[in-house]
N, C-alpha and C positions, 0 to 999 in steps of 0.2 A: 300391452305386452307383459307377459308373465315372467317375473324375474326367475322363476324356477327353471326356465329354459336356459338361463345363463349361469346360475350358481347352483351347485349341488348342496342341498340342505342336510348334509350329514357331517358328523364330527370327524375331522381329519387332522389329528394332531401328531406332531413329531415327538418322539420320546427323547428327552434331553438327559444326558449324563454329565454330571459335573466333571470338568477336566482340571487337571492339576496345572496351575500356572507355572510358567517357565521361570522359576525364581533364580535370580543371579546371586549366588553365594559369593563371599569374598574369594573363595578358591577358584570357582569358575570364572569370575571376573578377571582375576589375575591371569588365569590361563589364557583366556581370550585376548587380554591386553598384551600378553607376552608375544602372542603370534603377531599382533599388529606391530609391536615394537620391533620384533626381529625382522619382519619383512621390510619395515621402513629402513632399518639399519643396513640390510643387505643390498638396498637399492643405491647406496652411496658408493663412490669410487673407492673409498678407503676400506680396509679389511674390517668387517663387522666385529664388534665385541662379542665374546662368547658368553652364552648364558648357561650356567651349570644346570644339568638335569638332576633334580633331587633324587631320582630313582637310581642313578648310577653311582656306585661306590667311588669315593674320591681317594686318590693316592695320598699318603701321608705328606704333610707340608714339610718341605726340606728346611733344615735348620741353617744350612750354609747359605751364604749370599748367592744371588743369581749369577750364573756364569756370563760374563760379558762376551758379546760377539766380537769377532776380530775387527779391528780398525773402526770401532764405534766408540767415540768419547762418551764419558759419563754425562756430559751436557746434552749430547745428542740422544742418549738413552732416555733421560727423563722427558726431553722434548717429544720424542716419538711416542712415549706413553701418554703424555698429555694430549697430543694430537689425535691419537686413536680414540681416546675416551671422549674428547670433545666432539669428534666426528660422529660417534655413536649417539651422544646426547642430542646433537643437532638433528639427526635423522629421526629419533624418537619424537622430539618436539615437533618436527615437520609432520609426522604421521598423525599427531593428535591436535594439531593446529595451534600450538603454543608459540605463536609467531615471534614475540620478543626474545624468548630463550633461543630459538632457532637462529635468529638474526645475529645475536651477539656471539653464539658459539661459532657461527660461520666465520665471523671476523677474526676470532681468536685462532681458529684452525688455520686460516690463511696465513696469519703471522707466524704461528709456530712452525708450520711447514716451511715458511720462508727462512726461518733461522737455520734450518738444516742445510740449506743450499746457498746461503748468503756469504759463506766464508771466502768465496772468490771475489766478492764485491765488498771490499773493505769499508768503503765510504758509507754503506747502508747500516753498519752495526749500531751506531749511536742512535739514529732515528728509530731503528727497529725496537731496541730495548725500551725506549720511551713509549713507543706505540703499544707494546705488550702491556705495559703498566696502565696506559690509558684505556685499553680495551677491557682489562680486568675491572677497572673502576666502573666503566660503563655497564659491564655485565651486572655488577652489584646494584647499580642505580636502577637498571631496568626492572629489577625484581619488585620494585614498589610502584611501577607504572602500569598503565593499560589494564587495570583490573586484576593483575596477577595476585595482588595482595588479597583480594576478595576470594579468589580460588584457593589460595593457600590457607585462608581461614577455615575453609571447608575441610581441608585435610590436616588441620591443626599444625600448620607450619612444617609438616614433615618433608615438604619439598624444599622450602626456602632454607631451612637450617643445613641440610646436607650440601646444598649448592654453595652456600656461604663458607661452609667448612672446607669444601674442596678448593674454593678460590683462595682461602687463607693459606692452605697447604702449598698451593702452587706459588703464591706470593712469597711465602717463607723459604721455599726451595730456591727461588730466584735470589732472595736476599742472602741465603747461605752460600750460594755459588759466588756471588759478588764479594761476600765477606772473605771467603777462602781465597779469592783472587786478589784481595787487598784493594778492592774497589768500593768506594763509598758512594752514597746517593748524591752527595755534593759533587763528586767527580763526574757523575752522569749529567747532572743538571747544568753544570758550568762547562762541561766538555773540556775539562782540564787535561785529561789523558790523551795522548796522541793515539790515533786509530790503531797503528800497528801494535802499540803497547797493550791497548785494550783487548785486541784480538788474541795476542799471545798469552795474556794472563788468563782469559776465559778458557782458551784452548788447552792450557796446561794444568788447569785446576784439577786437583785430585781430592775427592771427598773420600772419607773412610767408608769401607764396605757397610759397616753398621748404620751409618747415616743414610746411605742410599737405600738400604733395605727398609729402614724405618719409613722413609718417604714412600717407598714402593707399597708398603703395607697400608700406609695412610690413604694413598690414592685408591688402592683396591677397596678399602673399607668405604671410602666416599662414593666410589662407583656403585657399590652394592646398595648403599642407602638411597642414592639418587634414582637408581633403577627401580627400587621398590616404590619410591614416592611418585615417580612418573607413572607407574602402573596404577597406583592408587588414584592419581589425577585422572587417568583414562576412565577408570571404573566409576568414580564418583562425579566428576565434573562434566566430562564430555559424553559419557555413555548414559546419562540420566534421561532415559526415554520418556519418563513422566513429564519432564519439563518440555520436551519436544512436542508431546501431544497437546499440552496446554498452549504453547506458543503457536502451534499450527492453526489455532482458531483465529489468530491475527492475520494469517496469510491471505493476500489478495492476489488472484491470478489475473494478470494483465491480459485482457481479451485480444489485444493486438500482438502479444507475444514477442514484440521486438520494438526497439527504440528507433527514432529517426536516424538517418545516415549521418555520419560525422562529417566535419569539415574536410575538404580535400587536403591532401598532404601539402604542407607548406603555407596554407591559407589561415587567416585569422590568428596568426601567431602572436600579434601584438595584444589582441584582446585576451587570449588565453594566458599570456604572461601577466597581464594586469590582474586577472582573476586569481592566479596563483600568489602573486604578491599580496593582494588583499587578504588571502586566506592565512597568511603568516603574520599579519599585523594585529597585535594584541589590542591596539587602540582604535582600530577601524570598527565601524558599526557591524553588528553581527548578521545583517542582511545585505546581500549584493543583488541589486535589481538591474538586469539587462533588458532594456526596453528598445522598442523600434517598431517601424511600420510592418504590416503583413509582408512576409516574404523576405525580410531582411537577414534571415539566417539564424534567428534566435535558437530554434530547436536544434540545428546542426551544432551550434556552439555548446548548447547544454549537453548534447550527446558526446561531443569531444571532451567536455569536462568530466563526464562520468568515466570515460576511458582514462583520462589523465590522472584523475584523483584516485581511481580504483586500481588500475593496473600498475601505474608508475609510482604514485605517491602513497598508496595504501592508506588513504584518508577518507575514502568515500563511505559515508554513513548509510545513505540510501538515495534512491532517485525515483521520481514519479513524473510521467509525461501525460498530462491531461489531453483528452481528445473529445471534441464536441460531439462526435457521433456515438461516443460511448458514455454519454453523460449519466445514464441511469446506473451504470456500474462503477464508473470512475468518479466516485463521490469524494467529498471532503473526509467522510468517515473512512473510506477505502485508503485515502492518502495517508492519514495518520496511523492507521493500522499497519500499512506497509512499512512506514518509517520505523514504527516501534518494533516490528518483526525483524527488520534488518539491523537495527541498533542492538538487538538482543544478542548479536555476536559478541558484544562486550560483556564479559562475565558479570560485572556489577549490575548492569542494566538487566541482564537476563535474570539474575537473582531477584531483583526488585519487581520485575514484571510478573514472573511466575508466582511470587508470593501474593501480589495484589490481585492477580486474575483468579486465584483460588478463593479469594475472600470478598472482593468489593467491586471489581470492574464489570460493568454491564456493557458488553460490546454492541448491544442492540439499541442503546440509548440514543434518542434523537438529539440529546444535548451534547453537541460536538465540543463545546468549550470544556465541559467536564471530562469528556473523553480525551481531549488534548492534554489536560492537566494530568490525568492519571497515566496515560500512555507515554507522554513525551516529557512534560515539564518536570514531574516528580522524579522519574528515573534519571534524567540528565543531571539534576542537582546532586545525585549521588557521586558523580565523577567530576565535580566542579573544579578540582585541582589539577586536572589533566593538562599537560603542556600544550601550547597552541599548535606546535608542529605535529602533534599526535591526535588532536581533537577531531571528531567526526564532522564531515561536511555533508549536508543534505542538498540535493539538486531537485528543484521542481520546475518543470517546463510548462509554458502555455497556461498561466493562471486565467487568462481571458477566455479560455475554452471550458472552464469549469461552469457547470450549470446549463450546458447545451444551448439551445436556441433562446432560452429565457435569459441567459447571461446574467447580468447583475441584478435582475429581478428575482432570480431563483433563491430558494433557501440555502442550497448548497454553496452558492457563491457568497452569500452573506456570512455563512458559517466559516468559509475559508478566510474571508477578510478579518473576521474576529480572531481566528486562531493565529493568523500571521501577525496581528497586533500583539498577541500574547508572546509570540516568539521574539519579537523585538525587545521584550523586557527581560529575556534570559541573559545570562552572562555572555560577554563578547567573544569568548572562546568557542561558543557553539554556533557554527557558521551555517548560513542558509543562502543558497543561490537560487534566485527565481528569475524567470523570463516571462515577458508578456507584452502585449500592446499597451499603450497608455490610455486605457479606458477610465471613465470618470471615477468609479468606485476604487479602483486600484491606485489611481493618481492621488485621490483624497487620503487613502491609507498612508501612502509613502510620504505625503506632505507632512504628516504628523510624526512618522517614525524616523524619517531622515536616514534612509539606507545609503550605502555607497552605490552610486549609479553609473552605469556605462550605457550610453545611448549609441545605437548603431546608426550611422549616417546613411541616408538614402536621398534620392532625387538630386536637387541642386546642391545639397550639403554633402554629397558623397565625397569622401576624402580619397587621396591618391592610393592609399594602402588598400582600401576596399576595392577600387578598380583593379589593382594588381592581383588581388586575391581572386576576383571573378575571372580575370584573364587566365590565371593559373588553372582554375577549375575547368574553364572552357577548353583549354589546351589539352588537358588530360582526357576529357570526354570526347573531343574530336579525334584524338589519336585512336581511341577505341573504335569509333565509327569507321575511321579510315582503314583499320586492320580488317574490317569485314568486306572491304571493296579494294583488294590489293591491285587489281588490274586497272581500275579507273580513278582511284584517289591516291594522291601522293601521301607520304608519311607525315608531312607537315600541313596537310589540308586542314582548313581553307586558307591558311596563311596568317601572318601576324596582323596585317592591316584589318582584315575582316574580324578577327578575334577582338581586336581593340575596338572596332566599331560596335560589336555586339556588347562588349563590356560597358561602353558608354550608354547604349540603349537600355541596358539593365538598370541603370540608375541606382546602383548599390543594392538591388534586390536579387538575392541569390535564387529566389523562387522563379524570377523571370528567366534567368539563365538556365535553371534546371528544366523549366517547362519548355523553353526553346529547344533544348537538347532532346527532350522526349518527343517533341513534335518532329524534329529532323530525323530521329531514329525510326519514327513510325512510317516513313515513306521513302521516296527517292531523295537522297541527301541533298543534291544540288538544288532541286526544285523546292524542297522544304526550307532550305537555307535562305533562298530568295524571299520566301514568304515571311520568314522571321525578321529579315532585314527591312521588310517593307512596312512595318508597323509605324504608328504615329508616336512622336515624342520619345522621352526617356522614361524607363520604368513604367510604361503604360501596360499594366496587366490586363485591363479590360480589352484593349485592342488585340493583345496576344491570345486571350481566351476566346475572343470572337473568331479569330483565325482558326483556332483549334476546332470549334464547332462547325464552321463553314467548310473547312477542308474535309472533315470527317463525314459530314452530311450535306453534300453540295446542292442537291435539288430535292429536298425532302417533300413528300406528299403530306397532306393534312393528317392522315393516319400516322405517318412516321413521326411527325412533330408531336402528336398526342401521346404516342408511346414513349418518345424521348422525355417529354415533360413528366409523364407518370413515373418512369423509372428514376429519373434524377430527383424528382420531388420526394419519392419514397425514401431514397438514400438520405436526403436532407432531414426529413422529419421523423424517420424511424427512431424509436427510443433506444435501440441498440442495433449494431450492424447486422445485416441479414445476408444470407447466402444468395447467390444468383438464382438457384432453383426455388427458394422460398419467395423471392420477389416475383418470379414468374407466376407462381401459384396464387399469391395474394392479389396480383393485378390481372390475373387471367390473360396473360400474354404468353405467346410461345416462348419457350426457353431459348430457342435460337435467336429470336428477335431481341431478347434481353442481352444475350451474349454479343450480338452485333452492335448494339448501342454501347456496351461496355468496352468492346474492342475499339470502336471509334473514339472513345474518350480515354484511351489508355495513357495518354500523355498527362492527364489530370486525375486519373482514377486508378486505384489498385483493386484487383479482383481475383487475387490468388485463392482465397476462400470466401471471406466476407467482403462486401463492396464498401469502399470508403474512398473519399476524395483525398488526394495527396496533400492538399493545402486548403485551409479555410478561406483563403482569398477567392477561390473559384466559387464557393458557396455565396460569398458576399456579392460577387459579380452577378450571379443568377438572381439574387434576391433584390438587387438594386433597381428600383423602378426607373431610375434616370439613366441606366446604362444603355449601351448600344444593342443589348441583347433582348430587346422588347419582344421579339418573336419567340425567343427561347426563355423568357423570364418566368420565374416560378412564383405562384401565389401560394403562400403557406396554408391559407384556409382551404383552397382547392386540393392541395396535396394531402392535408389531414382528412378531408372528406373522402378522397379516393381511397386512402388507406383504411379508414373506418369502414367503408363499404366492403373493401376486400376482406377485412377481418370478420365481419358479419357473414359474408358469403362462405368463407372457409369454415366457420363454426357450423353453419347450416349443413355444409357438405360432409364434414369429418367427425363431428360429435356424434356419439352413439352410446347405447346402453352397454355397460361392462366393457369399456374401451380397451382395457388391458387384459381381458380374458382371464379374470381371476376365477379359479376353479371352485373355491369353497368360501362360503360366507363366514366360516369360522376363522379364516386366515386374516389376521390383522395386517395393516399396511406394512409394518416393519418386518412381517414374517413372509411376505410374498417372495417366492423364489426368483432370483435373478431380476429383481425389480428394475434396476437401472437399464438393463438390456431390453426389458419389456417397454419401459417408457420410451426409449429411443426408437423402438420398432413400431409401437402403436400410436404414439403422439408425435406427429410430424413437427419440425421446427416452426412451420408457418402456423400450425394450430396452437402450439404453446405460445407463440408471440401474440396471436390474436386473442387468446384467452386472458392474457395478462394486460394487454394495452388497448383493447377495443374501445373502452369508454374514454381513454386519454385522447384518442384521435377524434372520437365522436364529440367530445367537449368543444373542439375547435371547428366543427362542421355545422352546416345549415341543415335543417330538417327536411330534406327532399322526400318526396313520396316514396322513392325507391329505398332510401335509407330507413324510413319509418316502417316499411313493409318487413324489412329484415329484423328490425328491433322487435316488432310484434311477434314474428316467428320465434325469436330467441326466448321471449318471455313465455310464450304459450307451449313451446315444444323442447327447448334445449337447456333450460335452466338446470335441471338435475344432472344432465349429462356434463354440463360445464362444471358443476360442483365436483365431479369425479376428477377432472384435470386439476382443479384447485386443490383437492384433497391429496392426490398422489404426489403433487409437486410441492406440498406443504405451504400453500399460499392462502390458508384459511383466514389469517389475519388481514391479508391484502384483499381478500374477496369482498368483504363488507365495504371497504373504501371504493373499490371498483363500481359497486352498485350505487353507492351514494353519489358518485359522479354522474351516473346515469339519471338518478332522480333529479339532481339539480338541472341537468340538461333538459329533461322532459318538462320541468316546471318553467324554465326560462322560455321555452317555446310553446307553452300552453297546451301540452299534451296531457290533459286531465285524465282521460280514460286509461292511458297507459301507466300513469302514475299510481293508480290504484293497484294495478297488477305488480308493478315494480316495487311498491312500498312494502309488500310482504317479504321480499327476498332478503334484504339486510336483517330483518327480524329472524328469519329462518337460520341464517348463518350465525347470528348472535346467540340463539338458543341452543344450537347443535354444533357449535364450533369444536368442542372436545371430541364429540363422536366422529365428526368429519376427519379430524386429525388422525384418529385411530383406525377407521375402517370405511372403505368405499361402499361395500355392499349394504352397510347399515344406514347409509343415507336413505335407502329405499325401505329397508326392513324395520328399522327402529326409529328413524326420525320422522319420515312421512306419516306413519300412523298417528303420531302424537301432535301433528299440526292442528291447531284449533279448527273445528269443523266449519266455522263460518268464514275462514280465511279463503282468499282466492286460490292459494296453492292447493288447499285440501279439495276444493271444488274442481279445479282444473286437472290436477295430477293424480289425486287419490283414486278415482275410478279406473285409471289405467293399470293399477297394480292391485287387483282384487284379492290375491292370495297371500297378502301380508297380514300382519296383525290387525285386528279390529277392536276399537274401544267401544264396549257395549254401554258403559255408563261411567260417569265421573270425569270424562275428558273436558278439556277447555273448549268453550264455544268461541272465544275471541282470544287474540294475542294478549298476554298480560301487559300491563303498562311498563314492565321492565324491558328496556332496550338493551341493557348490558349489565353485567355483574363485574364489579371491580374488586378483585381479591388481592390481598397482600398484607393488610394490617393483621396483627396477631391478637389484638384486643378490640373492643367495641369502637366504632366510629361515631363521634359525637358532634362533628361539625363539617360542613362541606361548602364549597363555593364555585362559581363558574368564572372563567375568564370572559372578558367583554366580547371577544370574537367567537365564543362558543366552542373553541377547539380544545380547551383544557379544563380540567376539574381539579380542585385542591381539596384535600381532606385532612382532618385532624383527629387523632385517636387517643384512647386511653393508654396505648402503648408508647406514648410520649413522642411520637413522630408526626411529621407533616409529609404528605405524599402528593405528587402531581401526576395526573393521568391524562392520556390521550382520549378525548371524548368519543372519537370514531372507532378506535380499535380496542379500547379498554385496557391497553397496556400502560404500565407505569412509565412515566417520563422521567428518566434520570434516577439517581439514588434517592433514598428517603432523606428528608431534612431533619437532622438530629441536633439536639442541644438542650431542649427542655428537660426538666427533672420531674415533671408531673404531666397529667393528662392534658391534651390540647383540646380546649373546648370552644375555641372561636378562631376561624380562619377567613381570609378574604383576599381576592385578587385586586390589584389596582386597575382602574379603567384602561390605562395604557398597556397593561399586561407585563410590565417590567418588574413589579414588586409583589410579594405576598407578605401578609402580616398574620401573625399567629399569637394568640393569647393562651396562657396555660395556668393550671392550678398551682404551678410553682411561683406564681405572683410576678411573672415577667411577660413582657411583650417583645417579640422578636420580628425584625423585618428581614426578608430574604430576597436575594436576586433570583427572579423566576427563571432566568436562563442558566446561570451557573450553579444555583443551589447554595451559594455561599451566603452567610449572614451579612447583612448590610448594617454596619455600625454596631455599637454595643447594645446589649439588652436594655429595655426600659423597665424600671422597677415599678410596676403597677399591676394590681390584680383586677383584671377586667372581666366583665360579663358579656359584653358585646362591643362591636367596633365596625367602622365603615370608612371607606376612602372618600375624599372629595372628588367631584367630577374631573378635576384637572390632575388628579393623582398626587398633589403636593401635600395634602393634609390627611391625617387620620383622626377620627373622633372616637373616644373610648367611653363606654359606660362602665363605671367601676363599682366594686362591692363596697367602697367607702362612701357611697351615695353621692358621688360627684361625676360630672362629665368633663373630659379633658380633650384638648386639641393639641396634636403634636405635629411638628415639622418633619416630613419624611426624610429629607436629606440630612438635616443636622441632628435629628433625634432629640431636639429640645421641645419642651412644652411651649405652646403659643398662647401667651396670656394666662390669666388666672383660671383656676378650676371653676366650673359652673356648678353652683350648689343650689 
């Protein structure tokens, strides 16, 4: 096929004209901010404060004191003035998100307004005067909390000073009124004056006109200063779009777009109260672990806590809900990036993160411990003095679902455990709530860190409160069902006795009650209710799930069962949730058949957009070989094989030359018009999924003849087309890993002939990765012609594209020995070493750094290891992969933690020429320039025995 038929080989470039950036000058920033502030103020019930228009001539300032309104005492006059201004300040603070300022202003406004109406309620005067003083004190105290001090540093205290000046003036005015009334602070504190006397004195106080005018001018000046400072706050702190762009890189979009439903109203109140009590305890451990069996209501409690802490308490720092079916995207990295992004609402953390992200944070690093330290640990230490009642709380649900089906064997799960261990070492005012099943790795972690633990009782241990809560939940749900059948079901259907029986059968498992309700909703209520009541034992989820399947598919044929197992198996093993239409395409099943299966399983499955099971316990039931569902049991190997076959079939059907119809070969990927819409139109969801995950599923499959036939077709006909998808979706770094999985699978199953073909492909990607990233057409036009002439790709694919470049002489005959080029050092590399598992490479350079590399992708693993003052001319990995040792011209040896990149112990003062680890990783032997050999203990950093001379 001639690529000329698909791309026009003529130069088609757009002319670009530099555009002037929309610079925000102080004037425009103030103007914009004024609009925001004014609109915020006008939204309040009180009359908004006026903002003078600088273009309008002002009338001359009157020298005479202001004329008092009839029947308004001077006390009421200044109270009204203070109320109006505080209301305005509150509304501006609300508009820009300055929460503490808003909250305290709101309290003071309420009190000052009350002063004007309280004269008929004489007994309230004494308490009110004390409260005003307390609120003013609280206002001043708040200025130093919740990061406001850090914002004020940005505006050079221009906001803090005017507010304090204003508060001082209000306080002085109060004191002046009291003094003129003959009231001392001691009188107020000890309540010596009778209430009538107190009221009469304040009500008849007469201040001189000059004094009142002086205070009026003071308040007016303070108002002007605060107004200016608030606008400056908006322009500098809140409106800093550069910070927003930087922080946006942290943001993770939750694919489920919603958290689990909360506890039913009035349920789990005891547990929620215990959690809130723990959150206010300075001496309690900083991790709260809510543990329990599957279906015990852990996720509902977590969701309720998010609402309680976020909406009511204003203490929610962040929340994250792991989902097994989203394991490829809901990773440990995504968790801590989400938490960091949410915590950046705090000004101090925001400032710390944006500074670090400009300079040193690599969000792509696979070293999660370093990422945790940079995104969470270091920024939190900046607000270490925050009061316990204001410290942020993070909620993480379903730790046991991290890592997907691999669970505790997965790298993500191991990373999560390590970072939770790090959190436990943070100060106790940084609170973390986690929920999970009691799986081995999680239990081992918490046996060391000793969190505060709440165990949800289920089965025979179910307590009376849990039963009551489940009854309350059932009563609410049954009432909703009864409303749908007003002619046949009574309002209190099915009655207290049956609700109590169902609560007993639930055995403390809210998922049992929830599934039973879904089952009853899905059919005739009375009939379905009898089925639910007929199950075995208490809390028997297997029996209930079996009823769901049997009632939905009463007499299935062999084909029906096969389709059911294919659909359910795909939902379980898919690396990310798939839409109903994509599953139908991948499995070559009618879309209506897939929809019929999903409809039958609606009591345990959600399928609004993507298919996912409501609870992991249903997956456990299907995967349990000892369950009653043997006929409907899922084999993971078979499910992977089915999906691998589907992926290969989709790629054969949908991959083609110039898949996105790019008009010109001169157009780089980044310049393709409307690229996103093209990708959505030309690359179907099932093709994108297949292109990313086909070898992941193939790795778990057996090499059937049908599967091998499709693998052979991919290698011979689809490889370059597949690279188009990889290039356009920026997956070139992932592409090599996908093909390495294929090579390992072929080798494991003795497919030597296909290994020769497949062996060329990772080399192609490694050599032309940069070109692939920039241009799809040039995969054919510039990469293919330079493939070594004796390579299988050149022989198989070269003749199909005769009208591209031809190398007449000087071309490579074979692939070079170079598999990858690792770039990053700024001076020469003088030493390298492999990790024992072959997955990482360590390098030492004249630039005084040590770097760790991913051997498959060629990407740097974590930040550079810095500390040496001279060239690093000797490096080595320990056999267990935990340590790296480096020797430098600065006459020191340093030992590093290979996971965190931190130096392990002090530097060893020795000038070495070469070194090596012992097989058990406990000892290091050095060959020194002083003509000696020395053995050192890795853990203690001490020399072992005398030097060998």
